[in-house]
C-alpha positions as CSV (number, residue, x, y, z in Angstrom):
1,M,0.0,0.0,0.0
2,S,1.4,3.4,-1.0
3,A,2.2,6.1,1.6
4,P,-0.3,9.0,1.7
5,V,0.8,12.0,-0.3
6,R,2.0,14.8,2.0
7,P,0.6,18.3,1.1
8,T,3.2,20.7,0.1
9,R,1.1,23.9,0.2
10,R,-1.7,25.3,2.3
11,I,-3.9,28.3,2.2
12,V,-3.6,30.9,5.0
13,R,-5.3,34.3,5.6
14,A,-2.9,37.2,5.6
15,R,-3.6,40.6,7.0
16,R,-3.7,43.5,4.5
17,Q,-1.2,45.8,6.2
18,G,-1.8,48.7,3.8
19,A,-5.5,48.7,4.5
20,V,-4.9,48.5,8.2
21,A,-2.5,51.5,8.1
22,T,-4.9,53.5,6.0
23,G,-7.8,52.7,8.4
24,A,-5.7,53.7,11.4
25,A,-4.8,57.0,9.8
26,L,-8.4,57.7,8.8
27,A,-9.5,56.9,12.3
28,V,-7.1,59.5,13.8
29,A,-8.2,62.0,11.2
30,S,-11.9,61.3,12.0
31,V,-11.3,61.9,15.7
32,V,-9.4,65.2,15.1
33,A,-12.0,66.5,12.7
34,L,-14.9,65.7,15.0
35,V,-13.2,67.3,18.0
36,V,-12.4,70.4,16.0
37,G,-16.0,70.6,14.7
38,F,-17.6,70.2,18.2
39,V,-15.2,72.6,19.8
40,L,-15.9,75.2,17.0
41,I,-19.6,74.8,17.5
42,G,-19.2,75.4,21.3
43,A,-16.9,78.3,20.8
44,T,-19.2,79.9,18.2
45,Q,-22.2,79.6,20.4
46,A,-20.3,81.0,23.4
47,I,-19.3,84.0,21.3
48,E,-22.9,84.5,20.1
49,V,-24.2,84.5,23.6
50,A,-21.4,86.8,24.9
51,A,-22.1,89.3,22.2
52,A,-25.9,88.8,22.2
53,E,-28.3,91.6,21.4
54,G,-30.1,90.8,24.6
55,R,-30.8,88.2,27.2
56,A,-34.0,87.6,29.2
57,R,-35.9,85.0,31.3
58,V,-38.5,83.1,29.4
59,G,-41.6,85.2,29.5
60,N,-39.8,88.5,29.2
61,A,-38.9,90.3,26.0
62,V,-35.6,91.3,24.3
63,S,-35.6,94.6,22.3
64,F,-32.8,95.8,20.0
65,D,-32.1,97.5,16.7
66,A,-32.0,94.8,14.1
67,D,-30.9,94.6,10.5
68,A,-31.2,92.2,7.6
69,R,-29.2,89.4,9.1
70,T,-29.9,86.0,10.5
71,Y,-30.4,85.8,14.2
72,V,-30.3,82.8,16.6
73,V,-32.3,82.2,19.7
74,I,-30.3,80.2,22.2
75,F,-32.1,78.7,25.2
76,T,-30.2,78.2,28.5
77,P,-31.8,76.0,31.1
78,D,-31.5,76.8,34.8
79,P,-28.7,74.9,36.6
80,G,-29.8,71.5,37.9
81,T,-32.6,71.1,35.3
82,E,-32.8,68.4,32.7
83,P,-31.5,69.2,29.2
84,F,-34.1,71.0,27.1
85,V,-34.0,69.5,23.7
86,G,-36.4,68.2,21.0
87,D,-40.0,68.2,22.1
88,R,-39.4,70.5,25.1
89,L,-38.0,73.3,23.1
90,A,-40.8,72.9,20.5
91,Q,-43.0,74.0,23.4
92,L,-41.3,77.4,23.4
93,D,-43.4,80.0,21.5
94,C,-41.2,82.9,20.2
95,V,-42.5,85.9,18.2
96,A,-40.7,88.9,16.8
97,T,-42.6,92.2,16.8
98,Y,-41.2,95.0,14.5
99,G,-41.5,98.7,14.8
100,D,-44.2,98.9,12.1
101,G,-46.4,96.5,14.1
102,T,-45.6,93.4,12.0
103,V,-45.5,90.2,14.1
104,D,-43.6,87.2,12.8
105,E,-43.7,83.8,14.5
106,I,-40.3,82.3,15.1
107,D,-40.4,78.6,14.3
108,T,-39.1,76.5,17.2
109,R,-40.9,73.3,16.2
110,S,-39.2,72.3,13.0
111,T,-35.8,74.0,13.2
112,A,-33.1,72.1,11.4
113,E,-30.5,73.3,13.8
114,R,-30.8,72.0,17.4
115,T,-27.2,72.0,18.5
116,T,-26.5,71.7,22.3
117,T,-23.3,72.9,24.1
118,S,-22.5,73.9,27.6
119,I,-23.8,77.3,26.8
120,G,-27.3,76.2,25.8
121,T,-29.4,74.8,23.0
122,V,-30.3,76.5,19.7
123,A,-34.0,76.9,19.9
124,A,-34.6,78.7,16.5
125,T,-33.2,81.0,13.9
126,F,-35.0,83.8,12.1
127,D,-34.2,86.5,9.5
128,G,-34.2,90.0,10.9
129,R,-35.1,93.2,9.1
130,E,-34.1,96.8,9.5
131,G,-35.5,98.6,12.6
132,T,-36.4,98.0,16.2
133,V,-37.5,94.5,17.0
134,E,-38.9,92.9,20.2
135,V,-38.4,89.2,20.6
136,R,-40.5,87.5,23.3
137,C,-40.3,83.8,24.1
138,E,-42.9,82.1,26.4
139,W,-43.7,78.5,27.3
140,R,-46.8,77.3,25.6
141,R,-49.8,77.0,27.9
142,G,-50.2,73.5,29.2
143,S,-46.5,72.6,28.6
144,G,-45.8,72.5,32.3
145,L,-42.5,74.3,31.8
146,S,-41.7,77.6,33.5
147,S,-38.0,78.1,33.8
148,G,-34.9,79.0,31.7
149,S,-33.4,82.0,30.0
150,Y,-32.7,82.8,26.3
151,S,-30.4,85.0,24.3
152,V,-30.9,86.6,20.9
153,A,-27.8,87.0,18.9
154,V,-26.5,87.5,15.4
155,R,-25.8,84.0,13.9
156,H,-22.2,83.4,12.9
157,T,-23.1,81.4,9.7
158,K,-19.6,80.9,8.3
159,A,-18.2,79.6,11.6
160,R,-21.2,77.2,12.0
161,L,-20.8,76.0,8.5
162,A,-17.1,75.3,9.1
163,A,-18.0,73.4,12.2
164,Y,-20.6,71.3,10.4
165,G,-18.2,70.7,7.6
166,A,-15.6,69.4,10.0
167,I,-18.1,67.1,11.7
168,G,-19.2,65.9,8.3
169,L,-15.7,65.1,7.2
170,G,-15.0,63.5,10.5
171,T,-18.0,61.3,10.1
172,A,-17.1,60.3,6.6
173,A,-13.5,59.6,7.6
174,G,-14.8,57.4,10.4
175,I,-16.9,55.4,8.1
176,A,-14.0,55.0,5.7
177,A,-11.7,54.0,8.5
178,A,-14.2,51.3,9.6
179,V,-14.3,49.9,6.1
180,A,-10.5,50.0,5.6
181,L,-9.9,48.3,9.0
182,T,-12.5,45.6,8.2
183,I,-10.8,44.9,4.9
184,G,-7.4,44.9,6.5
185,F,-8.1,42.6,9.3
186,R,-10.2,40.3,7.2
187,G,-7.2,39.9,5.0
188,R,-6.8,37.8,1.9
189,Q,-6.1,34.2,1.2
190,V,-2.5,33.4,0.4
191,V,-1.0,30.0,-0.7
192,V,2.2,29.2,1.2
193,D,4.7,26.4,0.8
194,L,5.0,24.0,3.6
195,P,8.6,23.1,4.7
196,D,10.0,19.8,3.4
197,T,10.3,17.5,6.4
198,T,11.1,14.3,4.5
199,E,14.3,12.6,5.3
200,G,16.8,12.3,2.6
């Protein structure tokens, strides 16, 4: 009876080092971009509140001379209260009354920008017009809410766009990093020669 044939090769899975290195670099870039984006949002919001046209407790009005720029309403909860986001801030009714008697409702329910930092949460944005304006924010009747303050400030659009751009790039880099690392660690099949152990 003949001896069994000894295999001389076998298939192994080898890590793709290039993909792993690329994934690691993208992961680092993602973290850096996200940190920069969120820090920039917080700094922008802090500057807006510091240079606000006015601040008041909810229920009171803020009056100032406006122009044709975009303004932001930033809500700041009282210390020790739960975060005011989403449905809660949608219960905040804000109106802008201009010198000619025109009254515009400021939309806090469907705002696309609801960013939250240690300064507060963006409740709404609105487009101003030339002349004196009075902004008043009050909790809607039946909401059960009664506390908090708000600021009305000029919106720093370019800084916010830069922050959102950094966050978007960071998110995209994070997804790309996950894909690259998955490919790298999954590796590829490689045929390798087995050492010759037969005795001569």
